[in-house]
C-alpha positions in Angstrom: 179.4 55.8 150.3 181.3 57.8 152.9 179.9 61.1 154.1 182.5 63.8 154.2 180.4 66.8 154.4 181.6 68.1 151.1 179.8 67.7 147.7 181.9 66.5 145.0 182.3 69.1 142.4 181.1 68.0 139.0 182.6 69.4 135.8 180.2 72.0 134.1 180.9 72.2 130.4 179.2 75.6 130.2 181.3 77.3 132.8 184.0 78.5 130.3 181.2 80.0 128.1 179.7 81.7 131.2 183.1 83.2 131.9 183.4 84.4 128.2 179.9 85.9 128.3 180.6 87.8 131.5 183.8 89.3 130.1 182.2 90.2 126.9 179.3 91.9 128.7 181.6 93.8 131.0 183.9 95.1 128.2 180.8 96.0 126.1 179.2 97.9 129.1 182.5 100.0 129.5 182.6 100.8 125.9 178.9 101.8 125.8 179.4 104.1 128.8 182.4 105.8 127.2 180.5 106.4 124.0 177.3 107.6 125.6 179.3 110.2 127.7 180.9 111.9 124.5 179.6 115.2 123.1 179.1 113.8 119.7 176.7 111.3 120.9 174.6 113.9 122.7 174.6 116.0 119.5 173.5 113.0 117.4 170.7 112.0 119.9 169.5 115.6 120.0 169.4 115.7 116.1 167.4 112.5 116.0 165.1 113.6 118.7 164.5 116.9 116.8 163.8 115.1 113.5 161.4 112.8 115.3 159.4 115.7 116.9 159.2 117.5 113.6 158.1 114.6 111.7 155.5 113.4 114.3 153.9 116.9 114.8 151.9 116.7 111.5 150.8 113.1 112.3 149.8 114.1 115.9 147.8 117.2 114.5 145.9 114.8 112.1 145.2 112.4 114.9 143.8 115.2 117.1 141.5 116.4 114.4 140.3 113.0 113.7 139.7 112.3 117.4 137.8 115.6 117.8 135.6 114.7 114.9 134.9 111.2 116.3 134.0 112.6 119.7 131.6 115.1 118.1 129.9 112.3 116.1 129.4 110.4 119.4 128.4 113.4 121.3 131.2 113.2 123.7 132.8 116.4 125.0 136.4 117.0 124.3 139.2 117.7 126.8 138.9 121.5 126.0 135.1 121.6 126.5 135.4 119.7 129.8 138.1 122.2 131.0 135.9 125.2 130.0 133.0 123.6 131.9 135.1 123.0 135.0 136.2 126.7 134.9 132.6 127.9 134.6 131.6 125.6 137.7 134.4 127.1 139.6 133.1 130.6 138.9 129.7 129.8 139.8 130.9 128.1 143.1 133.0 131.4 143.9 129.9 133.5 143.3 127.8 131.3 145.5 130.2 131.5 148.3 130.3 135.3 148.0 126.4 135.5 148.0 126.5 133.2 151.0 128.8 135.5 153.1 126.8 138.6 152.0 123.6 136.9 153.0 125.1 135.9 156.5 126.3 139.6 157.1 122.8 140.9 156.0 121.0 138.5 158.4 123.3 139.4 161.2 122.8 143.1 160.6 119.0 142.7 160.6 119.1 140.8 163.9 120.9 143.6 165.6 123.3 143.2 168.4 123.4 139.8 170.2 122.1 140.0 173.8 124.5 139.5 176.5 124.1 136.8 179.0 123.0 139.1 181.7 120.2 140.5 179.5 118.7 137.3 178.6 115.8 135.6 180.4 116.4 132.9 182.9 115.9 129.4 181.5 112.7 127.7 182.7 112.9 124.6 184.7 111.5 121.9 182.7 112.4 119.0 184.9 109.7 116.4 185.5 110.2 116.8 189.3 109.2 120.3 189.4 105.8 120.8 190.8 103.6 123.9 190.4 103.4 126.1 193.5 100.6 125.1 196.0 100.0 128.7 197.1 96.7 128.7 195.5 95.4 126.2 197.9 93.4 123.1 197.6 90.4 123.1 195.3 87.1 122.6 197.2 
């Protein structure tokens, strides 16, 4: 067999079908884009959505009632109860913050003014190399 660097092209019996499929999908997508961009399509879609929302609201309400009853039977709090509890915790936290700031200001006012560095006592030397004064003399 001679190597020419080119592969021999074999006949694919499905190639005409692929071409037809691609042409069909291309024409269908163009037709769908034209149809979707019309005002009548927008109105029809809006009417269907409105009908769906109207019909599903009673079903949704019944489901919510059933869910609340099941949660009560299992002693599990509902979303509304958890939200109310979170709000109460937030209020308690804010009150504690207010009390903490008032307590800090009260403590600061009871201490009086802070001494300036010139009024404070000098720090004692606590180094291990410091020896007590020997002015007292040796003990006899």
